[in-house]
PLY file of the C-alpha trace (Angstrom):
ply
format ascii 1.0
element vertex 61
property float x
property float y
property float z
element edge 60
property int vertex1
property int vertex2
end_header
193.54 178.85 100.15
195.07 182.43 99.26
198.47 181.92 97.76
200.79 184.55 99.28
204.26 183.57 98.07
205.78 181.10 95.71
209.51 180.30 96.08
210.77 178.03 93.23
213.47 175.73 94.60
214.50 173.68 91.77
212.40 170.45 91.51
209.88 171.85 94.18
208.22 175.14 95.21
207.61 176.44 98.74
204.29 178.09 98.99
203.07 180.28 101.45
199.28 180.01 101.90
196.36 181.61 104.04
192.86 180.98 104.80
190.88 182.92 107.50
193.26 183.20 110.50
195.31 180.37 109.49
198.57 180.10 107.53
200.24 177.06 105.79
203.64 176.59 104.16
203.60 173.80 101.70
206.36 172.05 99.69
204.76 171.31 96.06
206.01 170.14 92.93
207.84 172.74 90.77
204.98 171.95 88.08
202.37 173.67 90.57
199.93 175.85 89.05
199.78 178.09 92.23
200.42 181.58 91.67
200.97 184.62 93.97
197.71 186.38 94.59
195.57 183.36 93.38
193.91 180.59 95.25
194.14 176.81 95.38
192.26 174.06 96.87
194.37 172.00 99.57
194.02 168.52 100.86
196.43 167.59 103.60
197.87 164.20 103.96
198.27 164.15 107.79
200.65 161.06 107.53
203.02 163.13 105.50
202.64 166.55 107.48
204.73 168.30 110.11
202.73 170.64 112.30
204.17 173.34 114.67
202.76 175.55 117.14
203.22 179.11 115.71
204.10 180.88 119.09
206.61 178.18 120.66
207.69 176.73 117.12
207.64 173.19 118.85
206.18 170.15 116.95
202.67 169.52 117.61
202.32 166.41 115.36
0 1
1 2
2 3
3 4
4 5
5 6
6 7
7 8
8 9
9 10
10 11
11 12
12 13
13 14
14 15
15 16
16 17
17 18
18 19
19 20
20 21
21 22
22 23
23 24
24 25
25 26
26 27
27 28
28 29
29 30
30 31
31 32
32 33
33 34
34 35
35 36
36 37
37 38
38 39
39 40
40 41
41 42
42 43
43 44
44 45
45 46
46 47
47 48
48 49
49 50
50 51
51 52
52 53
53 54
54 55
55 56
56 57
57 58
58 59
59 60
């Protein structure tokens, strides 16, 4: 995914990602190698995910 923004937050970083028409916000370890303008491979642990509808902002899962 394309890395749009990386926000360092101490022990974690909030990373804003985009691929195709889809966007994702991820909380990653502060040691992440994600850099703005770069790309990273993403694997999603659905058991530890919170998914929201972009229009209604209601939880989907």
